[in-house]
C-alpha positions in Angstrom: 0.0 0.0 0.0 2.9 2.3 0.7 5.1 1.1 -2.1 5.9 3.4 -5.0 4.8 2.3 -8.4 8.1 2.6 -10.3 9.2 0.8 -13.4 12.2 -1.6 -13.2 14.4 0.7 -15.3 16.9 3.5 -14.8 15.9 7.0 -13.8 13.9 9.3 -16.1 15.1 12.9 -16.8 13.9 15.9 -14.8 10.8 17.5 -16.3 11.0 20.9 -17.9 10.4 23.8 -15.6 7.8 25.2 -17.9 6.1 21.9 -18.6 2.4 21.8 -17.7 1.8 19.0 -15.1 -1.4 17.4 -14.1 -1.4 19.4 -10.9 -1.8 22.6 -12.8 -5.1 21.5 -14.1 -7.8 22.4 -11.5 -10.7 20.0 -11.7 -13.6 19.3 -9.4 -11.8 16.6 -7.5 -8.9 18.9 -6.8 -11.3 21.7 -5.7 -13.0 19.3 -3.3 -9.6 18.3 -1.9 -8.7 21.9 -1.4 -12.0 22.6 0.3 -11.5 19.6 2.6 -8.0 20.8 3.5 -9.1 24.3 4.3 -12.3 23.3 6.0 -11.0 24.3 9.4 -9.8 27.7 8.2 -13.2 28.3 6.6 -15.0 27.2 9.7 -12.8 29.4 11.9 -13.4 32.4 9.7 -17.1 31.6 9.7 -17.1 31.5 13.5 -15.2 34.8 13.6 -17.8 36.3 11.2 -20.6 35.0 13.4 -18.9 36.4 16.4 -18.5 39.8 14.8 -22.2 39.7 13.7 -23.3 39.0 17.3 -21.0 41.8 18.5 -22.5 44.1 15.9 -26.0 43.2 17.0 -25.1 43.8 20.7 -23.5 47.2 20.0 -25.9 48.6 17.4 -29.0 50.4 18.7 -32.2 49.2 17.0 -34.0 51.5 14.6 -37.7 51.5 13.7 -39.2 52.4 10.4 -42.6 53.9 9.8 -44.1 53.8 6.3 -46.9 55.7 4.7 -48.1 55.2 1.1 -49.7 57.8 -1.2 -51.5 57.3 -4.5 -51.3 59.6 -7.4 -55.0 59.3 -8.4 -56.3 61.4 -11.2 -59.9 60.4 -10.4 -59.9 62.6 -7.4 -59.9 65.8 -9.4 -62.0 64.6 -12.3 -64.6 67.3 -11.6 -61.9 69.9 -11.7 -60.4 68.5 -14.9 -63.7 68.9 -16.7 -63.5 72.7 -16.2 -59.7 73.1 -15.9 -57.8 75.0 -18.5 -54.5 73.2 -17.8 -55.0 69.5 -17.1 -51.8 67.7 -16.1 -51.3 64.1 -17.1 -49.4 61.8 -14.6 -49.1 58.8 -16.8 -45.4 58.8 -17.4 -42.5 57.5 -15.4 -40.9 60.9 -15.5 -43.9 62.4 -13.7 -43.6 59.8 -10.9 -39.9 60.5 -10.6 -40.7 64.2 -10.4 -43.0 63.6 -7.5 -40.2 61.6 -5.7 -37.8 64.5 -6.2 -40.4 66.8 -4.7 -40.5 64.5 -1.6 -36.7 64.8 -1.4 -36.8 68.6 -1.8 -35.4 70.9 0.9 -38.6 73.0 0.9 -40.8 70.0 1.9 -38.2 69.0 4.5 -38.2 72.5 6.0 -42.0 72.4 6.3 -41.8 69.1 8.3 -38.9 70.4 10.5 -40.8 73.5 11.4 -44.0 71.6 12.0 -42.5 68.9 14.2 -39.8 71.3 15.7 -37.1 68.8 14.8 -34.4 71.4 15.1 -35.1 71.4 18.9 -35.3 67.6 19.2 -32.0 66.1 20.4 -33.3 62.6 19.8 -33.6 63.5 16.1 -30.4 65.6 15.8 -28.1 63.3 17.8 -29.5 59.7 17.9 -27.4 56.9 19.5 -24.9 55.3 17.1 -23.3 51.9 16.8 -19.8 51.0 17.6 -19.0 50.7 13.9 -20.3 54.2 13.3 -18.2 55.5 16.1 -15.1 53.8 14.8 -15.8 55.2 11.3 -16.3 58.6 12.8 -13.0 58.3 14.7 -11.2 57.3 11.5 -12.7 60.2 9.6 -11.6 62.5 12.4 -8.1 61.2 12.3 -8.0 61.7 8.5 -9.4 65.3 8.8 -6.7 65.9 11.5 -3.9 65.0 9.1 -5.6 66.3 6.0 -7.5 69.4 7.2 -10.1 70.9 4.8 -9.4 74.4 3.4 -10.5 77.2 5.7 -13.9 78.7 4.9 -14.6 82.3 5.8 -16.8 82.2 9.0 -17.8 84.8 11.5 -16.4 84.6 15.0 -19.6 84.1 17.1 -17.8 85.0 20.3 -17.7 88.6 19.2 -21.4 88.8 18.5 -24.1 89.8 21.0 -26.1 87.0 22.7 -29.3 87.6 20.6 -27.4 87.5 17.3 -25.4 84.5 18.4 -28.5 82.6 19.5 -30.2 83.4 16.2 -27.2 82.1 14.2 -27.1 78.9 16.3 -30.8 78.4 15.9 -30.5 78.9 12.1 -27.6 76.5 11.9 -29.5 73.9 13.9 -32.5 74.3 11.5 -30.3 74.0 8.4 -28.7 70.9 9.8 -32.1 69.4 10.7 -33.4 70.1 7.2 -30.3 68.6 5.5 -30.4 65.6 7.9 -34.1 65.0 7.2 -33.7 65.5 3.5 -31.0 62.8 3.4 -32.7 60.3 5.7 -36.2 60.3 4.4 -37.0 57.5 1.9 -39.3 57.9 -1.0 -39.6 55.3 -3.7 -42.1 54.0 -6.3 -43.9 50.7 -5.6 -43.2 48.6 -8.6 -44.8 50.0 -11.8 -47.8 51.4 -9.9 -48.7 55.1 -9.1 -48.1 54.5 -5.4 -45.2 56.2 -3.7 -43.9 54.9 -0.4 -42.7 57.4 2.2 -40.7 56.1 5.1 -38.4 57.3 7.9 -36.2 55.3 10.2 -35.3 56.4 13.7 -34.3 54.9 17.1 -37.6 56.2 18.6 -40.6 54.5 16.9 -42.9 57.4 17.9 -40.6 59.9 16.3 -40.4 57.8 13.1 -44.2 57.6 13.0 -44.7 61.4 13.6 -42.2 62.4 11.0 -43.7 60.0 8.4 -47.2 61.3 9.0 -46.0 64.9 8.9 -44.3 64.2 5.6 -47.4 62.7 4.0 -49.5 65.6 5.2 -47.0 68.2 4.0 -46.8 66.5 0.6 -50.6 66.6 0.3 -50.7 70.3 1.4 -47.9 71.1 -1.0 -49.8 69.6 -3.9 -53.0 71.6 -3.1 -51.0 74.8 -2.6 -49.1 74.3 -5.8 -52.4 73.7 -7.7 -54.0 76.8 -6.1 -51.0 79.0 -6.7 -50.8 77.9 -10.3 -54.5 78.6 -10.8 -54.3 82.0 -9.1 -51.4 83.0 -11.2 -53.2 81.8 -14.4 -56.3 83.8 -13.5 -54.3 87.0 -12.8 -52.5 86.6 -16.1 -55.7 85.8 -18.0 -57.4 88.9 -16.6 -54.7 91.2 -17.9 -54.6 89.4 -21.2 -58.4 89.7 -21.6 -58.2 93.5 -21.3 -55.7 93.7 -24.1 -57.6 91.3 -26.3 -60.9 93.2 -25.8 -59.4 96.5 -26.9 -57.7 94.9 -29.9 -60.9 93.2 -31.0 -62.9 96.4 -30.8 -60.3 98.3 -32.7 -60.2 95.7 -35.5 -64.0 95.7 -35.9 -64.1 99.5 -36.1 -61.4 99.4 -38.8 -63.5 97.1 -40.9 -66.6 99.3 -40.8 -64.5 102.4 -41.5 -62.9 100.9 -44.5 -66.2 99.7 -45.9 -67.7 103.1 -45.6 -64.8 104.9 -47.1 -64.9 102.6 -50.2 -68.6 102.3 -50.6 -68.6 98.6 -50.1 -72.4 98.2 -49.5 -73.5 94.7 -48.9 -76.9 93.1 -49.7 -77.4 89.7 -48.3 -73.7 89.3 -47.8 -72.9 90.3 -51.4 -71.5 93.6 -52.7 -74.1 95.8 -54.6 -71.7 96.2 -57.6 -71.3 92.4 -57.8 -75.1 92.0 -57.7 -75.7 94.6 -60.4 -73.0 93.1 -62.6 -74.7 89.7 -62.2 -78.1 91.0 -63.2 -76.8 92.9 -66.2 -75.0 89.8 -67.4 -78.3 87.9 -67.2 -80.1 90.6 -69.1 -77.4 90.7 -71.8 -77.6 87.0 -72.3 -81.4 87.3 -72.8 -81.0 90.2 -75.2 -78.5 88.3 -77.2 -80.9 85.4 -77.5 -83.8 87.8 -78.6 -81.5 89.5 -81.2 -80.5 86.2 -82.6 -84.1 85.0 -82.8 -85.3 88.2 -84.4 -82.5 88.2 -86.9 -83.3 84.6 -87.9 -86.9 85.4 -88.6 -86.1 88.6 -90.5 -83.6 86.9 -92.7 -86.0 84.1 -93.4 -88.9 86.3 -94.6 -86.5 88.7 -96.3 -85.3 85.8 -98.5 -89.0 84.8 -99.2 -89.9 88.3 -100.3 -86.8 88.6 -102.4 -87.7 85.4 -104.2 -90.7 87.1 -105.8 -94.5 86.8 -105.7 -94.5 83.6 -107.7 -92.7 81.7 -105.0 -94.5 83.5 -102.2 -97.2 80.9 -101.9 -94.8 78.0 -101.9 -92.2 79.6 -99.4 -94.7 81.2 -97.1 -94.1 78.9 -94.1 -95.1 81.0 -91.1 -95.0 79.7 -87.5 -98.2 79.4 -85.7 -97.3 82.0 -83.0 -97.1 84.9 -85.5 -100.2 87.3 -85.4 -100.6 87.3 -89.3 -100.6 83.6 -89.5 -104.5 83.4 -89.7 -104.7 85.9 -92.6 -102.1 84.1 -94.7 -103.7 80.8 -93.8 -107.1 82.0 -95.0 -105.7 83.4 -98.2 -103.8 80.1 -98.8 -107.0 78.1 -98.3 -108.9 80.4 -100.8 -106.0 80.1 -103.2 -106.1 76.3 -103.0 -109.9 76.2 -103.5 -109.8 78.5 -106.5 -106.9 76.5 -107.9 -108.9 73.3 -107.6 -112.0 74.7 -109.2 -109.9 76.1 -112.0 -108.3 72.7 -112.6 -111.7 71.0 -112.6 -113.2 73.5 -115.1 -110.2 73.4 -117.3 -110.4 69.6 -117.3 -114.1 69.6 -118.2 -114.4 72.8 -120.4 -110.9 73.9 -121.3 -108.6 76.8 -120.3 -110.5 79.2 -122.5 -113.7 78.8 -120.7 -114.7 82.2 -119.2 -115.2 80.8 -115.8 -111.7 79.3 -115.9 -110.3 82.7 -117.0 -112.2 84.4 -114.1 -110.8 81.8 -111.6 -107.3 82.3 -112.9 -107.6 86.0 -112.4 -109.0 85.5 -108.9 -106.1 83.1 -108.1 -103.6 85.8 -109.2 -105.3 88.3 -106.9 -105.1 86.0 -104.0 -101.3 85.4 -104.6 -100.7 89.1 -104.7 -102.5 89.5 -101.4 -100.3 86.7 -99.9 -97.1 88.4 -101.2 -98.2 91.7 -99.7 -98.8 90.1 -96.3 -95.4 88.6 -96.5 -93.7 91.9 -97.3 -95.6 93.5 -94.4 -94.5 90.7 -92.1 -90.9 91.0 -93.2 -90.8 94.7 -92.4 -92.3 93.9 -88.9 -89.5 91.4 -88.3 -86.9 93.9 -89.4 -88.1 96.4 -86.8 -88.0 93.7 -84.1 -84.5 92.8 -85.0 -83.3 96.4 -84.9 -84.9 96.9 -81.4 -83.3 93.7 -80.1 -80.0 94.7 -81.5 -80.1 98.2 -79.9 -81.1 96.7 -76.5 -78.2 94.2 -76.7 -75.7 97.1 -77.5 -77.0 99.1 -74.5 -76.7 96.2 -72.2 -73.1 95.5 -73.3 -72.2 99.1 -72.4 -73.8 98.8 -69.0 -72.1 95.4 -68.3 -68.7 97.0 -69.2 -69.3 99.9 -66.7 -70.5 97.5 -64.0 -67.5 95.2 -64.5 -65.1 98.1 -64.0 -66.8 99.2 -60.8 -66.9 95.6 -59.6 -63.1 95.2 -60.2 -62.4 98.2 -58.2 -64.7 97.0 -55.4 -63.1 93.5 -55.4 -59.6 95.0 -55.0 -60.9 96.9 -52.0 -62.6 93.7 -50.9 -59.2 92.0 -50.4 -58.1 94.6 -47.9 -61.6 94.4 -46.3 -61.4 90.6 -46.0 -58.0 91.0 -44.3 -59.4 93.4 -41.8 -62.4 91.2 -41.2 -60.2 88.1 -40.6 -58.1 90.0 -38.1 -61.2 91.2 -36.4 -62.7 87.7 -36.3 -59.4 86.1 -35.0 -59.2 88.7 -32.2 -62.8 88.1 -31.4 -62.4 84.3 -31.2 -59.2 84.6 -29.1 -61.0 87.0 -26.8 -63.9 84.6 -26.4 -61.4 81.7 -25.7 -59.5 83.5 -23.1 -62.7 84.7 -21.5 -63.8 81.1 -21.2 -60.4 80.1 -19.8 -60.6 82.9 -17.3 -64.0 81.8 -16.1 -62.7 78.2 -15.8 -59.6 79.3 -13.8 -61.8 81.4 -11.5 -64.1 78.4 -10.8 -61.1 76.1 -10.2 -59.9 78.1 -7.3 -63.0 77.0 -5.4 -62.1 73.2 -5.8 -59.4 72.4 -3.1 -58.9 68.8 -4.6 -55.5 67.4 -5.5 -54.4 64.3 -7.3 -52.8 62.8 -4.2 -54.4 60.7 -1.4 -53.0 58.7 1.4 -53.9 55.0 1.0 -51.8 53.7 4.0 -51.2 55.9 7.0 -48.0 55.5 9.1 -48.5 53.3 12.2 -46.3 52.8 15.2 -43.8 50.1 14.3 -43.8 47.1 16.7 -40.4 45.6 15.7 -37.1 47.0 14.8 -36.3 47.4 11.2 -32.5 47.3 11.7 -30.4 45.5 12.6 -32.3 42.3 11.5 -30.8 39.4 13.4 -31.3 36.8 10.7 -29.9 39.0 7.9 -26.9 40.2 10.0 -26.0 36.7 11.1 -26.5 35.3 7.7 -24.5 38.0 6.1 -21.8 37.7 8.8 -21.7 33.9 8.1 -21.5 34.5 4.4 -18.7 37.1 4.7 -16.9 34.8 7.2 -17.1 31.9 4.8 -15.9 34.2 2.0 -13.0 35.4 4.1 -12.2 31.8 5.0 -12.3 30.9 1.4 -10.0 33.7 0.6 -7.6 32.7 3.4 -7.8 29.1 2.3 -7.2 30.1 -1.3 -4.2 32.1 -0.1 -2.9 29.1 1.8 -3.4 26.9 -1.2 -1.6 29.5 -3.4 1.3 29.5 -0.9 1.4 25.7 -1.0 4.8 25.0 -2.6 5.8 21.9 -0.9 5.7 18.1 -1.5 2.6 16.5 -0.2 2.0 13.3 -2.2 3.9 11.0 -4.4 2.4 12.6 -7.5 4.1 15.8 -6.5 7.5 14.0 -6.5 6.9 12.3 -9.8 5.4 15.3 -11.6 7.6 18.1 -10.2 11.1 16.6 -10.1 10.7 13.5 -12.3 12.0 11.1 -9.6 10.7 7.8 -8.4 8.7 8.0 -5.2 9.7 5.5 -2.6 7.0 6.1 0.0 5.9 8.0 3.1 7.7 8.1 6.5 5.3 9.1 9.2 6.1 11.3 12.2 7.4 9.2 15.0 7.5 10.1 18.7 5.3 12.7 20.5 3.3 15.6 19.0 5.5 18.0 17.0 6.0 21.5 18.4 8.9 23.0 16.6 12.2 22.2 14.9 15.3 21.4 17.0 18.1 23.5 15.3 20.8 21.6 17.1 20.4 18.1 15.5 19.8 16.9 12.0 17.8 13.7 12.7 14.2 12.8 13.4 14.9 14.2 16.9 14.9 17.6 15.3 11.3 18.0 16.4 10.3 18.4 20.0 7.5 19.4 22.3 7.6 21.7 25.2 10.6 19.6 26.6 13.5 18.4 24.4 13.6 14.7 23.7 15.9 12.7 25.8 18.9 10.7 24.5 16.9 7.5 24.9 14.1 8.8 22.8 16.5 9.9 20.1 18.1 6.4 20.1 14.7 4.8 19.9 13.8 6.9 16.8 17.0 5.6 15.2 15.8 2.0 15.7 12.2 2.2 14.5 12.8 -0.2 11.7 14.3 -2.7 14.1 11.8 -2.3 16.9 8.7 -2.2 14.6 9.7 -4.2 11.5 6.1 -4.5 10.3 5.3 -0.8 10.5 4.6 1.6 7.7 7.9 3.3 8.4 9.8 0.0 7.8 7.7 -0.8 4.7 8.8 2.5 3.1 12.5 1.7 3.8 11.9 -1.8 2.2 10.5 0.0 -0.8 13.8 2.0 -1.0 15.8 -1.2 -0.7 13.9 -2.8 -3.6 14.4 0.4 -5.6 18.2 0.5 -5.4 18.4 -3.3 -5.7 16.6 -3.0 -9.0 18.6 0.0 -10.2 22.0 -1.5 -9.1 21.3 -5.0 -10.1 24.4 -7.0 -10.8 26.7 -5.0 -8.5 28.3 -6.7 -5.5 28.6 -4.1 -2.9 26.4 -1.0 -3.1 27.2 2.5 -1.7 24.0 4.4 -0.9 24.2 8.0 0.0 21.3 9.5 2.0 20.9 13.2 1.2 18.5 16.0 1.7 18.1 19.6 0.4 17.7 21.4 3.7 18.9 20.7 7.2 16.4 19.2 9.6 14.6 17.0 7.1 15.4 13.8 9.0 18.0 12.2 6.6 20.1 10.9 9.6 17.1 9.0 11.0 16.3 7.6 7.6 19.9 6.5 7.1 20.1 4.9 10.5 16.8 3.0 10.1 17.6 2.0 6.5 20.9 0.5 7.6 19.3 -1.2 10.7 16.6 -2.7 8.4 19.2 -4.1 6.0 21.3 -5.5 8.9 18.2 -7.0 10.5 17.4 -8.8 7.3 20.8 -10.5 7.4 22.6 -8.3 4.9 26.1 -7.1 5.8 25.7 -3.4 6.2 27.9 -0.5 7.1 26.5 2.8 8.3 28.9 5.8 7.9 28.2 9.2 9.4 29.5 11.3 6.5 28.3 14.7 7.9 31.7 15.8 9.3 30.5 19.3 10.0 27.4 18.4 12.0 27.4 14.7 12.9 23.8 14.4 14.0 23.7 10.7 13.3 26.5 10.0 15.8 24.9 12.1 18.5 21.5 10.6 18.0 22.9 7.1 18.3 24.7 8.2 21.5 28.1 7.0 20.3 31.1 8.1 22.2 34.2 7.5 20.3 37.7 8.8 20.2 38.2 8.2 16.5 35.9 8.3 13.5 35.7 8.7 9.8 38.0 11.7 9.6 40.8 9.9 11.4 40.4 6.7 9.3 40.6 8.7 6.1 43.4 10.9 7.1 45.6 8.2 8.6 44.7 5.5 6.1 43.0 3.2 8.5 40.3 0.7 7.7 36.8 0.7 9.0 37.7 -2.0 11.7 39.9 0.5 13.5 37.1 3.1 14.0 33.9 1.2 13.6 31.4 -0.1 16.2 29.2 -3.2 15.9 25.5 -3.3 17.1 25.1 -6.5 19.1 21.5 -7.0 18.1 21.6 -6.5 14.3 25.4 -6.9 13.7 25.3 -3.5 12.0 28.7 -1.8 11.7 28.7 1.9 12.3 31.5 4.4 11.6 30.8 7.6 13.6 32.1 11.1 12.9 33.9 12.7 15.8 33.7 16.5 15.6 37.2 18.1 15.9 36.3 21.8 16.2 35.8 23.8 13.1 37.0 21.9 10.0 36.2 23.6 6.7 37.8 21.1 4.3 35.3 18.3 4.7 34.5 18.2 0.9 38.2 17.6 0.1 38.3 14.9 2.7 35.2 13.1 1.2 36.6 13.3 -2.3 40.1 12.4 -1.4 42.0 9.2 -2.3 42.0 8.2 1.3 38.2 8.2 1.3 38.2 6.1 -1.9 40.5 3.6 -0.2 38.3 3.5 2.8 35.2 2.8 0.7 37.0 0.2 -1.4 38.1 -1.6 1.8 34.6 -1.6 3.1 33.2 -3.0 -0.1 35.2 -6.1 0.4 33.2 -6.9 3.6 29.8 -5.3 3.2 26.9 -5.7 0.8 25.5 -2.3 1.6 27.3 0.8 2.7 24.9 3.5 3.8 26.5 7.0 4.1 24.7 9.9 5.9 25.8 13.0 3.9 25.3 16.7 4.6 22.4 18.6 2.9 22.8 19.6 -0.7 21.8 23.2 -0.2 24.3 24.7 2.3 27.5 22.7 1.6 29.1 20.8 -1.3 30.1 17.6 0.7 27.5 15.5 -1.0 28.7 16.7 -4.4 32.2 15.8 -3.5 31.2 12.3 -2.4 29.0 11.7 -5.5 31.7 9.8 -7.6 32.1 7.2 -4.8 28.3 6.6 -4.5 26.4 4.1 -6.5 23.1 5.9 -5.8 21.3 8.3 -3.6 18.1 8.3 -1.6 16.7 11.9 -1.3 14.9 12.7 1.9 12.4 15.6 1.8 10.3 16.8 4.7 6.6 16.6 4.0 5.0 20.0 3.8 8.3 21.9 4.5 10.7 21.4 1.6 9.9 23.7 -1.3 9.4 22.0 -4.6 11.0 24.8 -6.6 14.2 24.6 -4.5 14.5 20.8 -5.0 13.9 21.2 -8.7 16.5 24.0 -8.9 19.2 22.1 -7.1 18.7 18.9 -9.0 18.7 20.8 -12.3 22.0 22.5 -11.4 23.5 19.2 -10.3 22.6 16.6 -13.0 25.4 14.3 -11.9 23.7 13.8 -8.5 20.2 13.8 -10.0 21.1 11.0 -12.3 22.2 8.9 -9.4 19.1 9.4 -7.2 17.3 6.2 -6.8 14.2 7.8 -5.4 12.6 10.1 -2.9 11.0 9.5 0.4 8.7 12.0 2.1 9.6 12.2 5.8 7.7 13.5 8.9 4.3 12.9 7.2 1.2 13.7 9.2 -1.0 10.8 8.2 -4.2 12.5 9.3 -3.5 15.5 7.2 -2.1 13.5 4.3 -5.5 12.1 3.6 -6.7 15.6 2.7 -4.0 15.9 -0.1 -4.6 12.6 -1.6 -6.9 12.1 -4.6 -10.3 10.5 -4.1 -9.8 6.7 -3.9 -6.0 7.1 -3.5 -4.0 5.2 -0.9 -3.3 8.3 1.1 -6.9 8.3 2.3 -6.2 5.1 4.3 -2.8 5.7 5.9 -4.3 7.0 9.2 -5.4 3.4 10.0 -1.7 2.4 10.4 -0.3 5.6 12.0 -0.1 4.2 15.5 1.0 0.7 14.8 4.8 1.3 15.2 4.5 4.1 17.7 3.5 1.9 20.6 6.3 -0.6 20.1 8.9 2.2 19.6 7.7 4.0 22.8 7.8 0.7 24.7 11.4 0.1 23.6 12.3 3.7 24.6 10.9 3.2 28.1 12.8 -0.1 28.4 16.0 1.6 27.4 15.6 4.2 30.0 
């Protein structure tokens, strides 16, 4: 369960620093893990938020809100609108907003202040404030102290007489009360309706109710006064305008009559006399023309008959029945026909020479002469009629010409007359209109009805409007959670350490060998004096027995998770170094205090306990924490063996239980050439001599960061085990050092995470990962290790 999943091949290269790893992709699973890790932070911030909310509720005085609602109802003044000259429509949003601005006006606030005497009410002027408001006021005062506002010219009241000073103070209090009321009163439209809500909030519920009622009454009175004032001003203006219009209308009418008289423009039935005369003459002329044409036609007809001779007179004498001589000619024609018929009969019977036939022929000629004479007389009569008709037509034409000239002159004058009449008519109509408006405005003054009515009067509030406990606590909780989320996000952003095996594989490209849990008591802080697992301590420093016990965890608890991780490391370098006889393993870290000495001691003890010939060398010549933690007191150590050319047998110690050989490091004051010692030929001879006896040589080396000893020893090592402290060693630092030292990086077999808090580890593991179950084994080896520690003491 704790083993690393690594392939049985050599090491893979370090990943590129700009490569995108799987950890850089934030998915739901990662977000849930982050939330679980920061749950305590969020809960603590939420508790702080709730505490601040409760504190705010306890330090904030309650305020009460009284509300009154008014309706803009045009139906109230419907009677007035029927006679009103200036009806105002309130059907637009801008009109509603205008009414709200009226409610926020200083004039209306001044009316309420004077009515309620608010400038003399200390409860209104100086209400109790909350601790938050006091703190804000203090901050503003400090800011004004350091950044004073520019001086404004004021009068020194101390030099004034008491009466003037009191008047100025009263005026200032009134102005302050008006401004305060104007800023604090609330007026807003209810939805899309014509209802406006008026509200005021105060610490005294009775005061809030009184101010709200006064505001509603003042608003209604203001509407009535505004309507009355507007009507009164309109009536006064209309009265003055009527006088001007009456005089102008009379002058225009007088100008019309004067112009008509000067130009003789008499009118009969709405028509000029000259136009009527011209019309009559034109009618008579048309009739005369018709009569002349008719008389001429008759005259020409009979003139042609007479001119044709008496022989044709009988044949052509076609006279209309309406002529007076028609009867005489008809009688003569009848006699002529009778005589002609008798003559024809006698001539047929007795011949043309018969005396009676001759007498009839003579009589027939006499009758024809009579008919011709009648026709000549009739033609002369028609000539006379024609001449009379023609003379009448000529006279009428002359009269029409005269009448047309006079009518043209009159029509030209008529244009000017019409202009004067139109002006007079317009002025008369305008005068009548304004007269009606004036009468309507005068009547409207007697209707004290506005378009505003109160539909909900202000009542005494029974509960406080602010602060609302549920809202304050809910908002405090939300803000606390948000603050906790921000702090948690900051913590996650600052998370730059190794937490899981995936971090090791993805960030530095090394094989992960496993987790080494914290051993011993609860960690308090790092021990700066040692470099082993004993670097952590509680309120009291661990004893020498406890430090030795930590160095033997793999021996005392061989079935623990700690030992399993070391076995994983053994398998790793056995696979990597397959085929080699003796193996030199260096245990390194990046920073001091990461527990590499403890790992080296336990790894060597585990190998020795398994029957492998193992040598443990304390290679940290500057700070031999391994030797101190094991409690070894020796006169000679690694430095003496290398310098004098001795073998390990001359300076080594043997553990009686595991047969583990240990070469300590004996500090000899300040020695700065440890790197030359570790890379010297004597060190190589020492290692070669040890290889002849041991299968594993475990060397505890100094950290990579501060000194170069590990780099100097690298050519003698077959591999390295890198120890990093869980949650403390920066990933970027490890990656930077390994990138700058590729020779060491290529020899690192794997990485172990030391000092792992198994309970917290579960929060960093992926859902379903093995890290979620490590806490079940966290106490398995501790009991045995502590029992052995007590036994050793």
